[in-house]
N, C-alpha and C positions, 0 to 999 in steps of 0.2 A: 164944396170942392175938395176932393181927396188930396192929401199931401203927396207931391211927386218927389219921392226921396231918391238919393243917388243909387241906393240899392235896387230900387224899382227900375230905374233907367238902365242900370247894368244888366239886370235880369232880362229886360226886353231886348237889349242890344245883343246879348248872347243868343237869344231865341230867334231873333229876326235877321241878324247880320246887318242891320241898318246903322247909320251913324248916330252919335250921341245926341246931337241937337234934334235930329228927326225923331228919335225915340222919345225925347222929352216932350216934343210937340204932340206926338201921337198919344202919349199918356194923358196930357192935358185935355186933348180932344175927347179921350175915352174916359175921363174922370177917374184915372188910376187903374182901370181894368186892363190887365196885360193882354188877355186874349182879344178884347175889342181893339186894343191898340195895334196888335199884329194885323188884324183885318184892315184897319185904317191904313197901315203902312203898305199892305198888299194892294189896296185899291189905288194908292198913290204910286205904285210901282217901286217902292223903296225897300221892299223886303225880298227883292229878286235874288239876293245873295243867300237867303236862308237855306234853300234846298242844296246849294253847292257847298255849304260850310263844312260838311262832314267828309268831303272828298280829299284824298291825299294830294298835296301840292308839293312836289319835289323837283319840278322843272323851274323855268324862269330865267332870271339873269342875276349876275353879280355886277355891281357898279362900283367904280373907284373914281375919286376926284382928289386933286391936290392943288394947293395954291401957294406953294413955296414953303411956308413954315408949318403947315398942317395938311393932313390928308384924311380922307374917310373912305370906308368900304361898307357897302350895304348888300344884303341878299334879299331879293324879293321873289318869292316862289309862286308858281302857278302850276296847273295840272299837266300841261303838255308842252313839248318842246316847240310846237308850232307858235305858241303865244309869244315866244321870245323874239319872233320876227314881226310882231305886230307893232306898228308905229306908235300907237297910243300907249302900249305897255312899255316900250323902250323910252318914250318921253317921260313916263311916270317914274321909272327907275332912275333916269338921269336927274330928274327934278329932286327926288327924295335923297339921292346921293349928295347933291350940292347942298341941300338943306342940312345934311348931317355935319357939314363942315362948321356950321354955326351952333352946334349943340355941344353938350358935355360928353358925347360919345355913348350915351346910354340909349337903349331902345325906348324907354319911357319918354325921354326928352325928345327924341325924334318923332314919336307918335303924337306928341303934344304940339309940335311945330306947326305953324300956319302954312297951309298948302296954297301956293300963289294963285290968285285970281278966283278963289272959290268961296272965301269966307269960312272955310272949314279947316280942321286940323288934318294932319296926315292920316291919323286913325279914322277919321270920319270920311275922308275922301276914298279910302280903299273900297268900301262897299259900292260906291258909285262906279269905280273902275271894274269891279266884279260884274255889276249889272250890265255895263257897257260891253265888256269883252266876252262875258259868258263863262268864265272859269273861276273856281275858288282860288283865292290868293292869300298869301301870308307874308307879312313883313317879318322875316325870321330873325335877323341879327344885324348889328351895326358895330363898327369899331372906328376909333379915331386915334391918330398919332400926331404929336406936335413936337417941335423943337424950338429952342430959344434963339439959336444962331446956327444955321445949317439949312438942310432941305429935307422935305419928305417927298420921295420919289414914288411913282406908281407904275404899274405894269399890268396889262390884261392879256392873257394868253389867248390867241386866236380870237381877237375881238370881232364881234359882229359889226359894231360901230365904235367909234372912239370912246373908251371908258366903260364899255359894256361887253361882257362875255361870260364864260363859265368858270374861269379862274382869275381872281383879282388879287393883286399883291400891293402892299405898301411897305416901304423901308424908310426908317428915320435915321439920318446921319447928322451929328453935331460937329461943326467945324467953323473956324473963322476964315478958312481959306477960300479959294476960288469957287464960287457957287455953281458955275456952269460945269466945271470939272467934277464937282461934288454930285451934281444931278446925274451926270453920266455914270459915275460909280454906283449911285443909288439904283439906276435903271438896270445896270448889269447884275447887281446883287439881287434885285427883285426878280429878274429872269431866273437866277439860280434858285431862289426860294420857290418859284412856281414849279420848277423841275424836281428839286430835292425834298420838298415837303418837310422842312424842319418843324419840330414841335416846341422847341424852347430856344431862347436867344443864347443863354450861357448855361453852363453846368449847374449853377446854383438855382436856375429857374426850372429845372426838370421836376416834374410832378413826383412827389415822394411816393404816392400810391403806384404810379407807373413804374418807378425804379424798383420798388420792392417786389412788384409782380414779376418784372423782368429778372430780378436777382433770384427769385424763387425758382423760376424756370431754368435758369442757368445752373443753379446748384444741382437740381435733379438731373440735368443733362450731364454734368460733370461727374456725378456719383455713379451714373450708369457706366462710366468708363472703368470703374473698379479701382481708381487711383486712391492713395491715402488722403486723409482729410487735409493735411497741410498742402499737398499738391493741388487738391480740389480748390482750396481757397485762392491760390495763385491763378488757377485757370479761370475762376469766376471773375477775379479782379481784372484780368486781361480782357475778358469778354465784356465786362461792364464798360471798360474804356472804348471798346469797339462799338458798344451800344451808344455811347455819347457821340461818337463820330457819325453815327447814323441819324440821330435825332436833334442834336444841338447845332444851331446855325454856325456859331463861331468855330466849332470843331469839325464841320463838314469840309470835304475837299471841294474846291471851286469847280463847278461843272464845266466852266469855260476852258480851263487848262488841265483839269483832272489830277493836279498834284499839289496845289497850294491850298492850305487851310484858309477859310474865310477870315479868320482872325489876322492872318499874315497879309492877306489881300488888303484889308483895311489899314493895317499898319504901314504897308508899302506905299499906299496911295498918298500919304502925307507929302512925299517928294513931289508928286505932280500937282497936288492941290495947294501946297504951300503952307500947310499947317496940320497939326495932328487931327485925326479923324476918329470919332467914336460912333460905333453902330449902337444906337440906343433902343431900337425896337423894330418889329416887323409884324405884319398881319398877312395871313393867307386865307382867303375864302375860296372854297371850291363848291360850286353849285350842288346842292342836295346832299353834301356829305353828312352822314349820320342820320339821315331820314330813311325810315324803313318804307320802301315802296311796295305798293300792292302788286302781287304777281298775278297776272291775268291768264287764265286758261281758256283760250278762245273756243276750243272744241267743246269744253264743258259748258261754256255759256250758250253755245248754239244748241247743244243737246237739251239744256234746261229750258230754253225758249220753245223748242220743238215738242218737249214732253210736258 
């Protein structure tokens, strides 16, 4: 009997798209022969995801869930917008999102979580979902926020069903004050985050690489004005402050009133909530952001088929 190593299982899994336990069983049945194991999986209908594995999955759903002191956001991608309205797909995203609440917030931890009622992990359940629904899928990312005393609020923009949509937001607020009022504030700020697309919580959290790239662009723009270097420096610093107001959550103007910075909104909320409030984190997932989608030329496809 050939030794069934983890590397062998991984290789078969990548080639077939089948689950880990199914791959291990197939290799055992095939005495370690990967190609024979693929055939075994195909005969059992367990390699149905293989042909779909190379197709771009940029649609799907974002799921968010919160239970008071913690919240999680998950993005599960599929190939078409149509699948987002599939009951089985929606149920899977909702299930995986709730599972994320009990993980450490990492993708590996979520993939290793037990998928209810199957005896499989989340990672091993996905190929079965692919085979059932008929589209390539990818559990792309997960994030989790927690507080020690306060709330984590969630918001889904234009939700298809509660907790599922194309833009999902979490906001974490620490405070010993009234939790219902705190939750309302969190919901309002989460709606702001959905609209304003902040990239960082505070100025100190801004990516150094992003800031330097922005500064380089601003310097070149300022120099094009022909002003002296000392004036250019002041112009750039002013524009950097403007940049912070665009990308830093606490520096942004509250979209609900258009005039108060989020930092001040949080500070003022202490009067209503009955204790100081601290905004400690946020998550904003927008479906498919950063995924390069295939551009289809229908006319070219028809011509190719005809010719």
